C-alpha positions, 0 to 999 in steps of 0.5 A, spaced: 103 217 238 102 223 234 098 227 239 103 225 244 109 227 240 106 234 237 103 236 244 110 234 247 114 239 242 109 244 243 109 244 251 117 243 251 117 249 246 113 254 250 114 252 258 110 248 262 106 254 266 100 253 261 097 246 257 099 249 250 101 242 248 094 240 248 091 246 246 095 246 240 093 239 238 086 240 240 086 246 235 090 243 229 085 236 230 079 241 230 082 244 223 083 238 220 076 235 221 073 241 219 078 240 212 076 233 211 069 233 212 067 237 206 072 233 202 071 227 204 063 228 203 064 230 196 068 224 195 067 217 193 069 215 200 065 210 204 061 212 210 066 207 214 072 211 211 069 217 213 068 214 220 075 212 220 078 218 218 074 223 223 073 218 229 079 214 228 085 218 226 082 225 228 079 223 234 085 219 236 089 225 235 085 230 239 084 229 247 078 231 250 080 227 256 086 231 257 083 237 256 078 236 262 084 234 266 088 239 265 082 244 266 081 241 273 088 241 275 089 248 274 082 250 278 085 245 283 092 249 284 087 255 284 089 258 277 082 260 276 084 265 271 088 260 267 083 255 267 078 259 264 082 262 259 084 255 257 077 253 257 074 258 253 080 259 249 080 251 247 072 251 245 073 258 242 079 256 238 076 249 237 070 252 233 074 257 229 079 252 227 073 247 225 070 253 221 076 255 218 077 248 216 070 247 213 071 253 209 077 252 206 075 244 204 069 247 201 073 253 197 078 247 195 072 243 192 069 249 189 076 251 186 076 244 183 070 244 180 
């Protein structure tokens, strides 16, 4: 429900010419995962609790299948440049977001110590 709500809100705000909603959800999910993992690993959270957050909550929030479908739809419509921008942008921004979240989580742990 969160993915649908956030993605729909972003898409409605930005327009329908580019899949901004899915991109925003995936980048936000990557950042949240990067932030959560060092915090969870440093906590007393069980492996099951870590998996619930990483796979259940954040895995359910992001949407690789929708990303793949939207990329294919852009190619099918002959929008090669948009498809390339979306694909490389999603991967690049996703990696950057995970790194930023992980860095922030690590900094929070150091600050707390």
